[in-house]
N, C-alpha and C positions, 0 to 999 in steps of 0.2 A: 689494667689499661685505664687510662683516664677517660672520662666521658668526652665524646666528640660531638659537637653540634653541627649537624649537616645544614648546608646552605640550601634553602628551598627555592625553586624557580618560581617566578611570579605567574599566576594564572592569567589566561587570556581574558580580555575585557568582557567578552560575551558569555563566559562560562557561568553556568548556574551551579548551585550547591549540589553535592552528590545526593541522590535520592535515597530514601528508605525503601529497599526493595520488599514489596509485600510478600510475606511468607506464603499466604494463601495462593498467590499466583505461581510460585515456584512449585508448590505441592500439586497444584492443578496440572502442571506439566508432567510431574512424576506419575500422577494418576493416568495420564494419557499413555505414558511409556509403559506402565503396568498393563494397561488394557491392550496395547499392541502386543506385548509378550503373551498375555493370556490367549489372544486370538491366533498365535503363531507358535504353538508348541511350548510355550513357557520360556522363550528365549529371544534375545535380540542380537545374536552372535553374527559375526562375519559370515557372509554367504547364505544366511538364512533370511526368509521373507520378513521376519520381525526387524531385521536391521534396516532393510530398504524402507519399510513402513515408518520406522523411527526417523530416518533421514528425511523422508517426504514430509512428515509432520513438522519437523524443525524448519525445513525450507519453506513450507506454506506459511508459517507464522511470520518468518522474515520478509517474504515477498509482500505480504499484506501490510507490513510496517515500513516499506519503502526502501529496503535493501536491495542491492544487486547481488543475486546469489548464483552460485555455480555448484552443480553436482559433479564433482571430479571423480572419475572412475579409475580403478586400478585392479589388477588381478593378483591374488595370492592364494596359493594352495589349490589352484584350479577354479577358484570362485571369484566373482566380481565383488569388489568392495567400493565403498564410496566415502568421500569427504564432503561435507557441506561447507562452502566457503561464502562468507557474506560480507560485502563491503558497504560501509555507510558513506553516502556522498559527501564530498568535501574534505577539507584538511590537506595538509602538505603531502603530496604523493611521494616525496622523497624522504619522508619521516613517518613510517607506518608503525603503529602499535597493534600487535596481534593479541588476541584472547582466544584461548583454546581449551577444549575438553574432549575426551574421547567419548563417543556415543555408543559403542558396542558393548555387549555383555559377554561373559563366558557362556558356553553352550549349556552349562548346568542350571542356569536361572536367569531371571529377568534383568539382573544388574541394576537395581534401583539406587542403592548407594554407590556402587561401583559399575558405571559412573553416570547413572541418571542424575545423581545429586549435582555434580559439576556441570553436566550438560544443561540441566534445567536452570541452574543459577546463572550461567552466562547467557542463556536464551532470554531470561527475564530481564537481565542487565541490558542486553541488546535492544529489547522492546522498550525499556525505559529511556534509552538514548533517542528512540523514535518519538516516544510521547513528549519528551522534553525538547524535541527538535534541536538537539545539542549541535553546536558548531565548534567542534574541537580544532586545536592548532594542528594536531597530528591527524593523519588519515587512520580511521578505525576499521579493523578487519576482525571478524569473529570466525572461528573454525570449529567444526565438529568432526573428529577423526574416526575413521574406520580401522578395524583390525588392530587396535592397540593391544588387546589381550594376546595377540599372536606375535608380539614383538615390535610394537610401534610402527606397523607397516604403513598405515595411512599417512601419518605425519612425516615419516621418512621418505615416502613417495613424493609428497608435496615439496619438501625441502630439496630433495635430489633433482626434481624437475623444474625448479625455478631458475631462470636465467640468472647469471651472476649479478647483473645490474639490478634485477628485481630483488634478489636476496639481500643486496647491499642497502635497499631502502627500508628493510625491516629493522627498526632500531630497538625493539623490545618485544618479548613474548611472555604472556602471562598464562600459566597453566593451572588448571583446577581439576583435580582427580581425587574423588572421595572427600566431600566436604560436609557430610552429614552422618558420620559414623555414630552408632548407637552409644558407644562407651568412649566418647570423643576426646581427643587431644586437640591442641591448637598449635599446629606446626607451621612455620614459615620457611621456605627454602633459603638456606644459608648462603646468600649471594656473596658475602664478603669473607667467608670462611672464618668468622670470628669464633666458631666452636672449635676450630683447629683439628677437625677429624675428617676422615674420608677423603673425598675427591678434590678438595681445594675449592677456591672461589669460583663463581661463574664468570663469563666474560665481562669486561668493563662495562659498568652500568647496572650489573645485577645487584650490587650493594644498594644502589638508590632505589631499586624496586623493592628490595627487602625492607628498607627503612620506611617506604611509603606504606606498605601493608602493616608493618609493626606500628606505625603512627595511629592507624585506625583502631587496632586492638587496644593500644594504650589509652585511646580517648574513651573506650567503654569499660576500661578497668579489667581487661582480660589479659593475663600474662601469656606470652607465647615462648616457644622453644624452637630452635633451628632444626631443619631436617636437611640431610645431605642431597646433593645432586648425584644420586646413585644410579641414574640411568633407567629407572623403572617406569617412567611416564614420558609423555610426549614432548617435554622440554628437551629431551636428549638430542634429537636431530638438530635443534636450534642451537644449543650451546656448542655442539660439535663444529659448527661453522662460524662461531664467534658472536652469535646474537645473544645479547644479555637476556636473562630470563628470571622468573620468580613465580611465586604462587603460594597457595595454602594447601593443607593436607590435614585430615582429622584422624588418620591412622587406618592400618588395614589389619593383617593377621598378627602384627606385633602385640606383645603383652603389656598392658598398662602396669607400671610400677606403682608401689605405694607412694612414692614421692609425687608421681604424676597425678595419682588420685587425690592427694592432699592439694595439689596445685589446682586441679580442674574439676574435681568431683568424679563421680563414676566409681567403677569397681576395680580395685587392684587385683592382679592375678588373672584377669581375663583379657581376651583380645579386644582391641579398639573396635573391631567389627567382627563379632562371632560368626556372622553369616557370609564372610568374605569368600567369594567364588563358590557359593552354594545356592541351592534352590530357595533358601529362606531369605535371600536378598530381595525382599519385596518392599512395598510402601510401608509395611510395619517395621522395617529395619532402618529407620531414620530418627535421628535425634533432632527434634524441631528447633531447639535452641542453637545447636551447632550450625544447622543449615541456615537459619535466619542470620546469625552473626556473620557467617561466611559469605552469604549473598550480599550483605551490606558492605563487607570488606572488598568484595569484587567490585562493587559500584564505586566505592571510594577510590580504589586504585585506578580504575578506568577514568573516572572524572579527573582525578588529580594529575595523572600522567598524560592523558590525552589533551588536556587543556593547558598544559605547562608550556611556556615560551622556551624554545630550545636555548641552552646556555651558549654564551659566546666565550671562546677560549681567549684568555688574556696571556697565559704563558704555558708552555708545555715543553718537556724534555723527556725523550725516550732513551737518551744516552747513546744513540747510535753514532753521533759525532761529538767532538769536544766543544762544549759551549762556555767554559770558563769557570767551572767549579774549582774551588781551592781547598787543598788538603791542609789541615792544621792552620786554620786562618788566624787564630789568636797567638800561635806559637806556644801553646800550653799543653799540647798532647803528651802523653806519657807512654803510650803503647810502643813497644819495641818491634812487634810483628803484627801482621794483619791489618795495617792501615788501610783506610778507605782508598779506593781507586776505581776509575772507570775502566771496564774491560769486559772480556769474554771469559766468564768464570768456568773453572774446572770443578766437576762434582767431587765431593768427599763424602765418606760414610763412616760412621762409628755408632754402632747401635741404632742404625737408621740414617737417613739423609742429614747432612750437616750443612756443608756449602752446596747450594743448588747449581747444577751445571746448565739449567735452562732458565731463560729470562721470561718475563711476561710478554715481551714483544722484541723482535729483532734478535741480535746476538750479544748486545752489551747491556750492562746495568752498573750501578754503584755497588761495589762488593768489598768486603773486608778481606783483602788478600786473595786475589783471583786465582792463584796457582793451587794445585792440589798437593804437590810435593810427595814425599815418601809415605806420609801418613796423614790422617785427618787433622792432627795437631801441628803439621809442619808450618802452615801459614795462617793459622787462626789468630785471633786477637790475643796478644800477650802483653802484660805489663801495665795495663791501665786503659786510658781513654784515647780514642782516635775519632777525629772529627773532619767534616767536609762541608763547605759552604758554597751556595749557589752564587752566580753573578747577581748584580743588583737587578731587582724587578720592580718596575714602576706600576703601581696599581691605580686603576681609575678611581675617581672620587665619586661619592654618592651612589655607590653600587653595593648590591648583595654579592659577596665574593666567597668562593669555596675552593679550598685546597683539597686535592685527592692525590693518592699515591699507592703503589703496591709496596709491600714489605715482607720480610721474614726475620725472625730471630731464632737461631738454633743454638743449642748448648747440651753439654753432657750432664750427667747426674752429679758431677763435681762442681757445678755452678752454684750460685746463690742469688738472693734477691738484690745483692749489690751490683750484679751484672745487668746490663740494660741496652735497649735501643731507644733513642729519643729523637723527636723532631721538634725543632723550635723555629719560631718566626721572629726575626730581629728587625725592628723599625725604630720608631721613637721610643718604644718599649719592647721588651722581649717577652714572648708568650710561648709556653710549652703547649703544644697542640697534640702531642702523641708521646706516650711512654709505654713500652712493654718491658717489664722487669723479668729477670731470670729467676730461677728457682733451683733447689737442690734435687732436681729430677731431670730425666732425659726429655729433651724437647726436639723433635725433628723439624727440619726446615720445610716450610710449605708457604707458598705465596698467599697473602691475604691483602685486602684493600682497606683503606681508612680514609676518612675525610674530615674536614674541620672548617668552621667558618672563619674567614679572614676579614669580615666586614669591618672590624674595629681598626683595621689598617688601611681602609680606603683612603686613596689620595696620597699615600706614603710610598717611598722607595724602600723596599724590604729585601732581606736575604733569608733564604731557607737554610737553616743550620742543622745538620744531621750528625749525631754522635752515637757511638756504641762504646761499651766498656766491659773489659774483663777486670773487674775491680776488687775481686775477693780472693786473690792468690791464684795459683795455677789452675785453670779450668778451660774446657773446650767451648769456645764462643765464636759463632759466625753470624753475619748479618748481611742483608742485601735491601736495596731500594731501587724501584723502577717506576717509569711512567708517572713522573710528577706533573701535575696539571693544575692550573688555577683557572676557574671560570667565573663569569658574572651573568 
């Protein structure tokens, strides 16, 4: 895939630079959580007095810093649990950025890495918001969840009990669960499904959250790798209702590979956290470097996203109605089957999903041959190139412009690198903004997202040109495009 340059939204005028979160302050919170566990049977688990003491500690810090706090109670397994919700005054109430971490431990131990680390890091970030008297464009809300270890119970209760209007106001959720693992990796939730594995992309906007966090680690020279939205932490209830999400993770019981040890240091063949869910998850079970870097990444993400001016939509097409896209606009297509069309696609499978029968939104998308036919190869692309072009789009001048869209390319093992999905922008010049090449290997269909800067075309009238090809002899190739959007 070619490199894509994301268009960054401009920060609000009153925004200050993201702070360097003091590691000593974060560790002081961890020491408090350890002391609470020590005084309450060695645990801070749901339904135990150590959990309520932890929640009261966090809430007292936030009350003193000027937050409006709520101790939200719920019941699970016959015990009362608590979420701590803290709102920073100001910001757009219809554009809420939430930052969350689970506060509970397992019953076996004090839970200092899992998840005192995330809880302490977002607490110190919230206190830095207060110290800096930040005036974000978005409304900032922090949350510490109860009973995560028992199945995301606190965050699920919160999301389930939000009125639909309040739920719609949450435009992003950042989750931080285990950010100081002793044998740390540097994982960022794969919002755009660029890894092509697991559960697919997060809701629209998750890719932007991922890039923001990646930008911070790039700035300090630390490589990151994607981690899937596998449902193991408190982002789960948010993405289930369409709220974009993201965050960082330094690893749990998974084993660090030799390649990961080369990339990040540490010990291969050992767990990222050898004390995961054990009594030894104490303040001694923290990698200070990983905790420091992640705390600063959290602050960078909060400051960058919370102070960003919301983008204005210049053009959008979800393909639910016909808007004037033209098939074979230059009259040069060679494909004999599987030409692009707008429609309600039918699913096909051949060693896995090939044409997707589900769209990103609504019932229609742009798809290469929407029918399934008698076999997966009945309406796939055959014979060469098929193209489709948008109606003319007039872009504003002197603007930072960004194109985003959802896509997939699927093919069988009989494909090659000559097969492709490509997106170009045609104005006074033509620029290729996205290419996904095929390969001689099976690739199943899965929606992903991509974006690119269109600022070079500001002030021009342009077309978006999409083409796909089965260009290497008979092979099984399918492609789809959905939710094309241009913002400034």
